[in-house]
GUKEVEX-743487 format. One record per residue (C-alpha): chain; residue in one letter; x, z, y. Coordinates in Angstrom, 3 decimals, decimal comma. Each point is the difference from the previous one (the first is absolute). Layout:
BEGIN
c->A	r->a	X->X	Z->Z	Y->Y
...
end
This chain:
BEGIN
c->A	r->m	X->-42,769	Z->-35,198	Y->19,286
c->A	r->n	X->-0,831	Z->2,972	Y->-2,192
c->A	r->p	X->0,127	Z->3,056	Y->2,333
c->A	r->f	X->0,976	Z->2,210	Y->-2,929
c->A	r->r	X->2,948	Z->-2,195	Y->-1,060
c->A	r->p	X->2,713	Z->1,944	Y->1,922
c->A	r->l	X->-1,326	Z->3,246	Y->-1,426
c->A	r->l	X->-0,159	Z->-1,433	Y->-3,516
c->A	r->c	X->3,570	Z->-1,286	Y->0,345
c->A	r->r	X->1,210	Z->3,407	Y->1,090
c->A	r->i	X->-1,821	Z->1,656	Y->-2,905
c->A	r->a	X->1,401	Z->-2,558	Y->-2,460
c->A	r->f	X->3,518	Z->0,481	Y->1,389
c->A	r->g	X->-0,429	Z->3,760	Y->-0,261
c->A	r->v	X->-1,160	Z->-0,232	Y->-3,595
c->A	r->v	X->2,943	Z->-2,216	Y->-0,927
c->A	r->t	X->2,426	Z->2,345	Y->1,800
c->A	r->v	X->-1,413	Z->3,061	Y->-1,770
c->A	r->a	X->0,170	Z->-1,832	Y->-3,312
c->A	r->i	X->3,641	Z->-0,963	Y->0,564
c->A	r->v	X->0,977	Z->3,511	Y->1,091
c->A	r->s	X->-1,915	Z->1,552	Y->-2,897
c->A	r->a	X->1,652	Z->-2,354	Y->-2,459
c->A	r->g	X->3,399	Z->0,885	Y->1,442
c->A	r->l	X->-0,678	Z->3,717	Y->-0,227
c->A	r->t	X->-1,289	Z->-0,368	Y->-3,540
c->A	r->a	X->3,055	Z->-1,990	Y->-1,030
c->A	r->q	X->2,252	Z->2,553	Y->1,644
c->A	r->s	X->-1,777	Z->2,951	Y->-1,607
c->A	r->r	X->0,272	Z->-1,619	Y->-3,433
c->A	r->r	X->3,752	Z->-0,513	Y->0,141
c->A	r->h	X->1,843	Z->1,163	Y->-3,063
c->A	r->l	X->2,950	Z->2,347	Y->-0,019
c->A	r->y	X->2,536	Z->-0,446	Y->-2,800
c->A	r->l	X->1,912	Z->2,986	Y->-1,322
c->A	r->v	X->3,153	Z->-0,185	Y->-2,128
c->A	r->t	X->0,959	Z->2,893	Y->-2,259
c->A	r->g	X->3,280	Z->0,903	Y->-1,668
c->A	r->f	X->3,434	Z->1,238	Y->0,977
c->A	r->h	X->3,471	Z->0,372	Y->-1,440
c->A	r->f	X->0,243	Z->3,294	Y->-1,896
c->A	r->d	X->3,603	Z->1,066	Y->-0,552
c->A	r->q	X->-0,540	Z->3,393	Y->-1,641
c->A	r->g	X->0,802	Z->-0,643	Y->-3,638
c->A	r->p	X->-1,379	Z->-2,753	Y->-2,241
c->A	r->l	X->-3,533	Z->0,092	Y->1,423
c->A	r->k	X->-1,221	Z->-3,357	Y->1,315
c->A	r->v	X->-2,913	Z->-0,718	Y->2,326
c->A	r->g	X->-1,960	Z->-3,266	Y->0,017
c->A	r->s	X->-1,608	Z->-1,861	Y->2,902
c->A	r->k	X->-3,316	Z->-1,683	Y->0,640
c->A	r->l	X->-1,947	Z->-1,649	Y->2,798
c->A	r->l	X->-3,295	Z->1,540	Y->1,119
c->A	r->r	X->-2,706	Z->-1,618	Y->2,148
c->A	r->v	X->-1,994	Z->2,202	Y->2,397
c->A	r->d	X->-3,275	Z->-1,319	Y->1,413
c->A	r->l	X->-0,065	Z->1,652	Y->3,419
c->A	r->a	X->-3,714	Z->-0,693	Y->0,521
c->A	r->e	X->-1,260	Z->1,242	Y->-3,359
c->A	r->r	X->2,778	Z->2,600	Y->-0,297
c->A	r->t	X->0,863	Z->-0,883	Y->-3,558
c->A	r->l	X->3,290	Z->-0,499	Y->-1,830
c->A	r->k	X->0,645	Z->-2,410	Y->-2,851
c->A	r->p	X->3,172	Z->-0,992	Y->-1,902
c->A	r->a	X->1,276	Z->-3,408	Y->1,114
c->A	r->a	X->3,162	Z->-0,543	Y->-2,092
c->A	r->d	X->2,445	Z->1,803	Y->-2,282
c->A	r->l	X->3,463	Z->-0,559	Y->1,466
c->A	r->v	X->2,454	Z->2,098	Y->-2,039
c->A	r->d	X->-0,738	Z->1,714	Y->-3,279
c->A	r->a	X->0,881	Z->3,693	Y->-0,215
c->A	r->s	X->2,150	Z->-0,714	Y->-3,062
c->A	r->q	X->2,302	Z->-2,101	Y->2,200
c->A	r->g	X->-0,244	Z->1,989	Y->3,221
c->A	r->v	X->0,692	Z->-0,840	Y->3,626
c->A	r->f	X->3,604	Z->-0,368	Y->1,175
c->A	r->s	X->-0,583	Z->-0,871	Y->3,663
c->A	r->v	X->-2,794	Z->-0,952	Y->2,394
c->A	r->h	X->0,532	Z->-2,022	Y->3,174
c->A	r->a	X->-2,769	Z->-0,577	Y->2,547
c->A	r->d	X->0,057	Z->-2,235	Y->3,072
c->A	r->h	X->-3,264	Z->0,231	Y->1,919
c->A	r->d	X->1,189	Z->-2,507	Y->2,602
c->A	r->r	X->0,332	Z->-2,640	Y->-2,718
c->A	r->r	X->-2,873	Z->1,460	Y->-2,036
c->A	r->i	X->2,036	Z->0,160	Y->-3,162
c->A	r->l	X->0,825	Z->2,696	Y->-2,549
c->A	r->a	X->2,516	Z->-0,189	Y->-2,850
c->A	r->i	X->0,360	Z->2,366	Y->-2,951
c->A	r->m	X->2,941	Z->-0,056	Y->-2,412
c->A	r->r	X->-0,473	Z->1,285	Y->-3,537
c->A	r->s	X->2,237	Z->2,798	Y->-1,212
c->A	r->d	X->0,458	Z->-1,183	Y->-3,592
c->A	r->p	X->0,871	Z->-3,518	Y->-1,184
c->A	r->p	X->-1,259	Z->-2,527	Y->0,569
c->A	r->r	X->0,840	Z->1,213	Y->3,507
c->A	r->d	X->-2,247	Z->-2,522	Y->1,665
c->A	r->v	X->-1,270	Z->0,108	Y->3,580
c->A	r->i	X->-3,767	Z->0,032	Y->0,501
c->A	r->v	X->-0,867	Z->-1,559	Y->3,361
c->A	r->l	X->-3,277	Z->0,490	Y->1,841
c->A	r->s	X->-0,932	Z->-2,170	Y->2,954
c->A	r->m	X->-2,669	Z->2,061	Y->1,711
c->A	r->d	X->-1,671	Z->-3,211	Y->1,159
c->A	r->t	X->-0,792	Z->-0,616	Y->-3,699
c->A	r->p	X->0,404	Z->3,506	Y->-1,475
c->A	r->d	X->-1,867	Z->-0,764	Y->-3,211
c->A	r->m	X->2,645	Z->-2,569	Y->-0,992
c->A	r->p	X->3,271	Z->1,899	Y->-0,660
c->A	r->r	X->3,064	Z->-2,106	Y->-0,871
c->A	r->i	X->2,763	Z->0,954	Y->-2,416
c->A	r->i	X->3,587	Z->-0,985	Y->0,785
c->A	r->p	X->2,530	Z->0,452	Y->-2,820
c->A	r->v	X->3,319	Z->1,701	Y->0,741
c->A	r->k	X->3,045	Z->-1,058	Y->-2,041
c->A	r->f	X->2,462	Z->2,866	Y->-0,363
c->A	r->g	X->2,134	Z->-1,362	Y->-2,805
c->A	r->e	X->2,624	Z->2,575	Y->-0,971
c->A	r->r	X->-0,113	Z->1,961	Y->3,252
c->A	r->t	X->-0,310	Z->3,680	Y->-0,839
c->A	r->t	X->-0,083	Z->1,863	Y->3,321
c->A	r->f	X->-2,802	Z->-0,856	Y->2,374
c->A	r->f	X->-0,422	Z->1,367	Y->3,524
c->A	r->t	X->-3,349	Z->0,560	Y->1,700
c->A	r->p	X->-0,953	Z->-3,338	Y->1,619
c->A	r->n	X->-0,885	Z->-0,596	Y->3,650
c->A	r->l	X->-2,413	Z->-2,387	Y->1,669
c->A	r->i	X->1,388	Z->-2,477	Y->2,527
c->A	r->a	X->-1,494	Z->-2,737	Y->2,173
c->A	r->a	X->2,613	Z->-2,392	Y->1,374
c->A	r->p	X->-1,064	Z->-2,281	Y->2,872
c->A	r->g	X->-1,850	Z->-3,011	Y->-1,360
c->A	r->g	X->-0,207	Z->1,394	Y->-3,518
c->A	r->g	X->-0,975	Z->2,865	Y->-2,235
c->A	r->p	X->-1,171	Z->2,527	Y->-0,665
c->A	r->i	X->2,669	Z->0,557	Y->-2,641
c->A	r->i	X->0,799	Z->2,888	Y->-2,325
c->A	r->l	X->3,733	Z->0,639	Y->0,388
c->A	r->m	X->1,694	Z->1,541	Y->-3,053
c->A	r->r	X->3,457	Z->1,367	Y->-0,771
c->A	r->s	X->1,173	Z->0,240	Y->-3,609
c->A	r->t	X->3,206	Z->0,237	Y->-2,001
c->A	r->t	X->1,308	Z->-0,043	Y->-3,544
c->A	r->g	X->1,453	Z->3,482	Y->0,443
c->A	r->s	X->3,346	Z->0,260	Y->1,736
c->A	r->g	X->0,294	Z->-3,578	Y->1,249
c->A	r->p	X->-1,147	Z->-1,756	Y->3,175
c->A	r->i	X->-3,561	Z->0,407	Y->1,206
c->A	r->a	X->-2,209	Z->-3,071	Y->-0,077
c->A	r->l	X->-2,487	Z->-0,545	Y->2,829
c->A	r->t	X->-3,055	Z->-2,007	Y->-0,930
c->A	r->g	X->-3,344	Z->-0,683	Y->1,599
c->A	r->i	X->-3,513	Z->-0,632	Y->-1,304
c->A	r->d	X->-2,008	Z->-2,288	Y->2,279
c->A	r->l	X->-3,513	Z->1,442	Y->-0,117
c->A	r->r	X->-1,571	Z->-3,250	Y->1,203
c->A	r->a	X->1,928	Z->-2,387	Y->-2,237
c->A	r->k	X->-2,294	Z->-2,745	Y->-1,252
c->A	r->d	X->1,827	Z->0,008	Y->-3,324
c->A	r->p	X->0,410	Z->3,627	Y->-1,206
c->A	r->a	X->2,687	Z->-1,092	Y->-2,475
c->A	r->s	X->2,290	Z->-1,016	Y->2,872
c->A	r->a	X->-0,759	Z->2,906	Y->2,339
c->A	r->e	X->3,278	Z->1,826	Y->-0,715
c->A	r->t	X->3,062	Z->-1,091	Y->1,993
c->A	r->i	X->3,389	Z->1,362	Y->1,061
c->A	r->r	X->-0,196	Z->1,484	Y->3,506
c->A	r->p	X->2,599	Z->0,663	Y->2,738
c->A	r->w	X->0,780	Z->3,630	Y->0,868
c->A	r->e	X->-1,055	Z->-0,687	Y->3,594
c->A	r->d	X->-3,597	Z->-0,019	Y->-1,266
c->A	r->y	X->-0,085	Z->3,774	Y->0,390
c->A	r->r	X->-0,357	Z->-0,629	Y->3,720
c->A	r->f	X->-3,570	Z->-1,127	Y->-0,718
c->A	r->v	X->-1,141	Z->3,015	Y->-2,026
c->A	r->r	X->-3,694	Z->0,762	Y->0,479
c->A	r->t	X->-1,395	Z->3,467	Y->-0,532
c->A	r->e	X->-3,229	Z->1,727	Y->0,967
c->A	r->g	X->1,484	Z->3,410	Y->-0,763
c->A	r->t	X->-1,007	Z->2,487	Y->-2,672
c->A	r->w	X->-2,618	Z->2,659	Y->-0,636
c->A	r->a	X->1,277	Z->3,003	Y->-1,912
c->A	r->p	X->-0,277	Z->1,117	Y->-2,687
c->A	r->a	X->-1,319	Z->-3,053	Y->-1,892
c->A	r->d	X->1,084	Z->-3,074	Y->1,989
c->A	r->f	X->3,704	Z->0,835	Y->-0,174
c->A	r->p	X->2,377	Z->-1,674	Y->-0,257
c->A	r->n	X->-1,379	Z->-3,340	Y->1,155
c->A	r->g	X->3,195	Z->-2,016	Y->-0,154
c->A	r->e	X->3,603	Z->1,082	Y->0,323
c->A	r->s	X->0,747	Z->1,989	Y->3,162
c->A	r->i	X->1,653	Z->-2,028	Y->2,741
c->A	r->q	X->2,583	Z->2,156	Y->1,737
c->A	r->l	X->0,781	Z->-1,048	Y->3,562
c->A	r->i	X->3,411	Z->0,377	Y->1,627
c->A	r->p	X->0,487	Z->-0,326	Y->3,797
c->A	r->q	X->2,700	Z->-2,508	Y->0,868
c->A	r->d	X->0,861	Z->-1,565	Y->3,382
c->A	r->g	X->-3,437	Z->0,741	Y->1,455
c->A	r->g	X->-1,805	Z->-1,413	Y->-3,008
c->A	r->l	X->-0,778	Z->0,940	Y->-3,594
c->A	r->i	X->1,428	Z->-1,033	Y->-3,337
c->A	r->t	X->-0,876	Z->0,888	Y->-3,556
c->A	r->r	X->2,575	Z->0,151	Y->-2,774
c->A	r->f	X->-0,217	Z->-0,781	Y->-3,699
c->A	r->s	X->2,529	Z->0,034	Y->-2,781
c->A	r->r	X->0,508	Z->-3,288	Y->-1,833
c->A	r->s	X->1,329	Z->1,838	Y->-3,038
c->A	r->i	X->-0,534	Z->3,302	Y->-1,773
c->A	r->s	X->3,558	Z->1,050	Y->0,879
c->A	r->q	X->-0,995	Z->0,040	Y->3,726
c->A	r->g	X->3,110	Z->-2,058	Y->0,723
c->A	r->n	X->-1,716	Z->-3,117	Y->1,317
c->A	r->l	X->-2,279	Z->0,806	Y->2,939
c->A	r->a	X->-2,389	Z->-2,263	Y->1,868
c->A	r->d	X->-0,806	Z->0,859	Y->3,639
c->A	r->i	X->-3,209	Z->-1,641	Y->1,199
c->A	r->d	X->-0,848	Z->-0,262	Y->3,695
c->A	r->m	X->-3,671	Z->0,975	Y->0,422
c->A	r->g	X->-0,304	Z->-1,991	Y->3,237
c->A	r->i	X->-1,157	Z->3,047	Y->1,973
c->A	r->s	X->1,500	Z->1,327	Y->3,253
c->A	r->i	X->-0,833	Z->3,592	Y->1,001
c->A	r->p	X->0,033	Z->1,233	Y->3,606
c->A	r->g	X->2,800	Z->2,449	Y->0,657
c->A	r->n	X->-2,377	Z->2,846	Y->0,908
c->A	r->l	X->-1,687	Z->-0,212	Y->-3,420
c->A	r->s	X->2,926	Z->-0,966	Y->-2,238
c->A	r->p	X->0,834	Z->2,974	Y->-2,252
c->A	r->p	X->3,483	Z->0,717	Y->-1,357
c->A	r->a	X->0,901	Z->-1,279	Y->-3,453
c->A	r->n	X->-0,187	Z->3,447	Y->-1,604
c->A	r->q	X->-3,765	Z->0,348	Y->0,534
c->A	r->g	X->-0,916	Z->-1,510	Y->-3,372
c->A	r->l	X->-1,962	Z->-2,983	Y->1,262
c->A	r->f	X->-2,423	Z->-1,868	Y->-2,263
c->A	r->l	X->-2,391	Z->-2,891	Y->0,432
c->A	r->a	X->-3,495	Z->1,522	Y->-0,076
c->A	r->v	X->-2,118	Z->-3,047	Y->0,930
c->A	r->n	X->0,559	Z->-3,680	Y->0,644
c->A	r->n	X->-3,146	Z->-2,098	Y->0,412
c->A	r->d	X->-1,245	Z->-2,610	Y->2,479
c->A	r->d	X->-0,628	Z->2,638	Y->2,684
c->A	r->m	X->2,844	Z->2,474	Y->-0,250
c->A	r->f	X->3,468	Z->0,963	Y->-1,189
c->A	r->v	X->0,194	Z->3,760	Y->-0,573
c->A	r->i	X->3,137	Z->2,086	Y->-0,524
c->A	r->d	X->-0,278	Z->3,407	Y->-1,674
c->A	r->q	X->2,618	Z->2,414	Y->1,324
c->A	r->g	X->0,388	Z->1,938	Y->-3,232
c->A	r->k	X->2,207	Z->2,835	Y->1,224
c->A	r->t	X->-2,857	Z->1,538	Y->2,002
c->A	r->r	X->-2,167	Z->0,390	Y->-3,095
c->A	r->g	X->1,498	Z->3,211	Y->-1,315
c->A	r->s	X->2,851	Z->1,053	Y->2,214
c->A	r->g	X->-1,987	Z->1,686	Y->2,838
c->A	r->p	X->0,336	Z->0,664	Y->2,878
c->A	r->p	X->-2,132	Z->-0,883	Y->1,791
c->A	r->r	X->-2,512	Z->1,511	Y->-2,427
c->A	r->p	X->0,616	Z->2,069	Y->-3,112
c->A	r->a	X->-1,971	Z->-2,349	Y->-2,250
c->A	r->g	X->1,669	Z->-3,142	Y->1,300
c->A	r->i	X->-1,747	Z->-2,974	Y->1,559
c->A	r->v	X->-0,453	Z->-3,718	Y->-0,568
c->A	r->h	X->1,771	Z->-1,807	Y->2,828
c->A	r->l	X->-0,753	Z->-3,730	Y->0,122
c->A	r->i	X->1,586	Z->-2,657	Y->2,196
c->A	r->v	X->-2,513	Z->-2,840	Y->0,390
c->A	r->y	X->0,473	Z->-3,588	Y->1,124
c->A	r->d	X->-3,279	Z->-1,672	Y->0,999
c->A	r->k	X->0,659	Z->-3,643	Y->-0,903
c->A	r->r	X->-2,898	Z->-1,387	Y->2,021
c->A	r->a	X->0,646	Z->1,982	Y->3,192
c->A	r->r	X->3,771	Z->-0,173	Y->-0,598
c->A	r->n	X->0,649	Z->3,609	Y->0,908
c->A	r->w	X->1,458	Z->3,104	Y->-1,614
c->A	r->s	X->-1,382	Z->3,531	Y->-0,139
c->A	r->a	X->0,364	Z->3,208	Y->-1,987
c->A	r->v	X->-2,682	Z->2,199	Y->-1,542
c->A	r->e	X->0,073	Z->3,270	Y->-1,945
c->A	r->f	X->-2,269	Z->1,599	Y->-2,580
c->A	r->d	X->-0,017	Z->3,491	Y->-1,495
c->A	r->k	X->1,294	Z->0,901	Y->-3,469
c->A	r->g	X->3,247	Z->-1,442	Y->-1,280
c->A	r->g	X->-1,458	Z->-1,092	Y->-3,349
c->A	r->s	X->-2,682	Z->-2,228	Y->1,507
c->A	r->s	X->-0,256	Z->-3,591	Y->-1,221
c->A	r->v	X->-0,346	Z->-3,072	Y->2,210
c->A	r->r	X->-2,150	Z->-3,069	Y->-0,558
c->A	r->a	X->-1,216	Z->-2,816	Y->2,270
c->A	r->f	X->-2,827	Z->-2,521	Y->0,387
c->A	r->a	X->0,420	Z->-2,597	Y->2,790
c->A	r->s	X->0,696	Z->2,068	Y->3,158
c->A	r->w	X->-1,039	Z->3,310	Y->-1,576
c->A	r->i	X->2,433	Z->2,574	Y->-1,388
c->A	r->v	X->-1,664	Z->2,463	Y->-2,368
c->A	r->i	X->1,530	Z->3,312	Y->-1,029
c->A	r->n	X->-0,671	Z->2,310	Y->-2,935
c->A	r->e	X->1,139	Z->3,489	Y->0,969
c->A	r->a	X->2,176	Z->1,778	Y->-2,550
c->A	r->e	X->2,492	Z->2,831	Y->0,206
c->A	r->f	X->2,863	Z->0,960	Y->-2,256
c->A	r->i	X->-0,757	Z->3,005	Y->-2,184
c->A	r->y	X->3,352	Z->0,572	Y->-1,664
c->A	r->g	X->3,177	Z->-1,809	Y->-0,806
c->A	r->s	X->3,695	Z->-0,198	Y->0,674
c->A	r->g	X->-0,167	Z->-1,723	Y->3,398
c->A	r->p	X->1,484	Z->1,317	Y->3,238
c->A	r->v	X->-3,090	Z->2,132	Y->0,618
c->A	r->s	X->-2,162	Z->1,774	Y->-2,580
c->A	r->i	X->-3,280	Z->-0,404	Y->1,847
c->A	r->v	X->-2,391	Z->2,170	Y->-1,990
c->A	r->p	X->1,443	Z->2,299	Y->-2,660
c->A	r->g	X->-1,625	Z->-0,221	Y->-3,398
c->A	r->k	X->-2,617	Z->-2,497	Y->-1,106
c->A	r->r	X->-3,619	Z->-0,522	Y->0,982
c->A	r->d	X->-2,665	Z->-2,472	Y->-1,019
c->A	r->s	X->-1,402	Z->-2,570	Y->2,385
c->A	r->p	X->-3,749	Z->0,621	Y->0,572
c->A	r->g	X->-2,426	Z->-1,638	Y->-2,404
c->A	r->k	X->1,922	Z->0,566	Y->-3,224
c->A	r->e	X->-3,295	Z->0,278	Y->-1,895
c->A	r->f	X->-0,837	Z->-3,602	Y->0,968
c->A	r->r	X->3,289	Z->-1,382	Y->-1,360
c->A	r->q	X->-0,531	Z->0,661	Y->-3,698
c->A	r->r	X->-0,555	Z->-3,588	Y->-1,103
c->A	r->i	X->2,147	Z->-0,839	Y->-3,039
c->A	r->l	X->2,348	Z->-2,897	Y->0,658
c->A	r->g	X->1,432	Z->-0,085	Y->-3,525
c->A	r->s	X->2,025	Z->2,003	Y->-2,485
c->A	r->q	X->3,668	Z->0,896	Y->-0,243
c->A	r->g	X->0,294	Z->1,026	Y->-3,616
c->A	r->r	X->-2,401	Z->2,908	Y->-0,416
c->A	r->i	X->-0,239	Z->0,629	Y->3,726
c->A	r->e	X->-2,840	Z->-1,536	Y->1,973
c->A	r->a	X->1,210	Z->-1,344	Y->3,331
c->A	r->r	X->-2,549	Z->0,675	Y->2,704
c->A	r->l	X->-0,181	Z->-1,432	Y->3,493
c->A	r->d	X->1,020	Z->3,371	Y->1,426
c->A	r->m	X->3,494	Z->-0,502	Y->-1,458
c->A	r->l	X->0,745	Z->-2,246	Y->2,980
c->A	r->f	X->-0,724	Z->2,908	Y->2,325
c->A	r->s	X->1,088	Z->3,069	Y->-1,973
c->A	r->e	X->3,369	Z->-1,331	Y->-1,240
c->A	r->g	X->1,196	Z->-1,330	Y->3,355
c->A	r->l	X->1,642	Z->1,711	Y->2,939
c->A	r->l	X->-2,829	Z->-0,523	Y->2,466
c->A	r->y	X->-3,109	Z->1,857	Y->1,136
c->A	r->f	X->-2,863	Z->-2,218	Y->1,214
c->A	r->p	X->-2,484	Z->1,810	Y->2,285
c->A	r->g	X->-2,446	Z->-2,929	Y->0,200
c->A	r->i	X->0,816	Z->-1,116	Y->3,555
c->A	r->m	X->0,396	Z->-3,687	Y->0,912
c->A	r->h	X->0,866	Z->-1,656	Y->3,298
c->A	r->l	X->-0,554	Z->-3,459	Y->1,472
c->A	r->y	X->2,211	Z->-1,265	Y->2,822
c->A	r->d	X->-0,512	Z->-3,275	Y->1,850
c->A	r->i	X->3,332	Z->-1,387	Y->1,239
c->A	r->k	X->-1,839	Z->-2,009	Y->2,687
c->A	r->s	X->-2,048	Z->2,768	Y->1,632
c->A	r->k	X->2,322	Z->2,842	Y->-1,086
c->A	r->k	X->-3,101	Z->1,992	Y->-1,018
c->A	r->k	X->-0,052	Z->2,414	Y->-2,945
c->A	r->y	X->-2,998	Z->0,882	Y->-2,160
c->A	r->t	X->-0,205	Z->2,657	Y->-2,719
c->A	r->i	X->-2,074	Z->0,276	Y->-3,184
c->A	r->k	X->-0,135	Z->3,455	Y->-1,596
c->A	r->t	X->-1,400	Z->0,076	Y->-3,541
c->A	r->g	X->1,384	Z->3,277	Y->-1,367
c->A	r->q	X->0,777	Z->-1,825	Y->-3,265
c->A	r->g	X->3,559	Z->-0,803	Y->-1,080
c->A	r->d	X->-1,001	Z->-3,270	Y->-1,672
c->A	r->s	X->-1,077	Z->-1,876	Y->3,133
c->A	r->e	X->1,116	Z->-3,516	Y->0,839
c->A	r->i	X->-0,581	Z->-2,603	Y->2,695
c->A	r->l	X->-0,465	Z->-3,265	Y->-1,908
c->A	r->l	X->-0,583	Z->-2,486	Y->2,829
c->A	r->v	X->-0,384	Z->-0,311	Y->3,758
c->A	r->d	X->-1,944	Z->-3,118	Y->0,958
c->A	r->g	X->-0,441	Z->-0,407	Y->3,754
c->A	r->a	X->-1,759	Z->3,186	Y->1,095
c->A	r->t	X->-1,088	Z->1,037	Y->-3,495
c->A	r->v	X->1,981	Z->2,266	Y->-2,297
c->A	r->y	X->-0,675	Z->0,214	Y->-3,743
c->A	r->y	X->1,304	Z->3,027	Y->-1,854
c->A	r->r	X->-0,623	Z->2,066	Y->-3,082
c->A	r->v	X->-0,180	Z->3,729	Y->-0,652
c->A	r->n	X->0,560	Z->0,591	Y->-3,708
c->A	r->d	X->-2,543	Z->-2,351	Y->-1,637
c->A	r->t	X->-2,182	Z->-0,637	Y->3,057
c->A	r->l	X->0,373	Z->-3,041	Y->2,275
c->A	r->y	X->-0,737	Z->0,270	Y->3,730
c->A	r->r	X->0,101	Z->-2,104	Y->3,125
c->A	r->n	X->0,126	Z->0,993	Y->3,642
c->A	r->e	X->0,058	Z->-1,725	Y->3,369
c->A	r->i	X->2,881	Z->0,458	Y->2,434
c->A	r->g	X->-1,214	Z->0,378	Y->3,588
c->A	r->n	X->1,836	Z->0,321	Y->3,290
c->A	r->s	X->-0,454	Z->3,752	Y->0,097
c->A	r->g	X->0,104	Z->0,825	Y->-3,707
c->A	r->l	X->-1,337	Z->-0,682	Y->-3,471
c->A	r->g	X->-3,682	Z->-0,278	Y->-0,767
c->A	r->t	X->-1,918	Z->1,731	Y->-2,767
c->A	r->p	X->1,380	Z->-0,836	Y->-3,465
c->A	r->v	X->-2,292	Z->-2,043	Y->-2,227
c->A	r->e	X->0,128	Z->0,528	Y->-3,761
c->A	r->i	X->0,046	Z->-3,380	Y->-1,743
c->A	r->l	X->0,010	Z->1,117	Y->-3,620
c->A	r->k	X->1,377	Z->2,444	Y->-2,530
c->A	r->d	X->1,634	Z->-1,269	Y->-3,216
c->A	r->a	X->2,719	Z->1,283	Y->-2,327
c->A	r->d	X->2,009	Z->-3,228	Y->0,382
c->A	r->v	X->0,173	Z->0,428	Y->3,780
c->A	r->q	X->2,439	Z->2,872	Y->-0,518
c->A	r->l	X->2,572	Z->-2,385	Y->-1,473
c->A	r->a	X->-0,342	Z->-2,602	Y->2,780
c->A	r->h	X->2,955	Z->-0,325	Y->2,379
c->A	r->w	X->-0,511	Z->-3,434	Y->1,618
c->A	r->a	X->-3,020	Z->-1,651	Y->1,586
c->A	r->f	X->-0,843	Z->-3,445	Y->1,387
c->A	r->l	X->-3,181	Z->-1,344	Y->1,558
c->A	r->e	X->-1,256	Z->-3,322	Y->-1,290
c->A	r->p	X->0,622	Z->-2,952	Y->2,356
end
């Protein structure tokens, strides 16, 4: 027997183990991050296009991957579902097709035609995922003063020509939303107002423009008595994904007390733990978004308006105005710059973002000092976000966030509002 054989075996095993681990780390470090640009711009005739960008996280480079919507047509709505790794964009101008991205094959976008016929009024669509089906884009439309038609576009239909079908009103029970991120990612679907009824929640839609034919849809949610707010609180669905159902109690946003600037009061149902809780964040104008079990908040406060409380008299610019001068397009002789989203709204963005884990109940804060800051993705314990045109990542630890790592700086990053990691 070779006396060195055990030692050689251990060395060989160690070499193989190191090789496997190294290969895994290399593969992990070379994962791509995909960014999607574009948003619905409702200030005048200006339209904004959309494209897919590929970020090499190892080499820290960005390259165009696909043109999704031309700026001449513009974006009407964007719907993302990170649980199902799918994103759908509807064009603003005819042909009002839906561009579908499966983030398992992001370089292969599909186009699904939408047949509107003579329908003239079109409401902002929502994304739904009924059990055993979907995801589906749910649309309401009408010829003017008549009944409202409810149709759905199956985003995974094998035959795009047959993707559109008539849908039951009860489908609104299955609305999916990851929230919004003001001022660009808004609105992301029609707002779902929630009405307490018999210990549960319903939402209500009109089946005709005359408001005379109402549909009440049971959302299938029961709220504990100690958390159930009265009907006059202005309740809206903030998030509904695989991990949580989140109710936004709108009346607290600008009607202080308890604080002059209002607060964001959320009622959260953890679907996996099957328990309810409530959480609050500062500033009544803050927007709410979610990734898996993480709620992310973009702090914003009202600066003027006709609401119940005039928070800050006069008008002031969110920090970083000089970095928001990119031209989006032209409205006649006027050049529309990115700063229009910030300067013509009613909100002041200080550049403060929060992460909240509904499982651990821990909060984390990112302070950038720049109004145009956005959390694009939370993947496990890693958060990806941008500050103006610079992309960062950071690690979420038990006691706090780590040191931010700059991935890259590129002009197109400033127009990105959605992110997916490759499979």
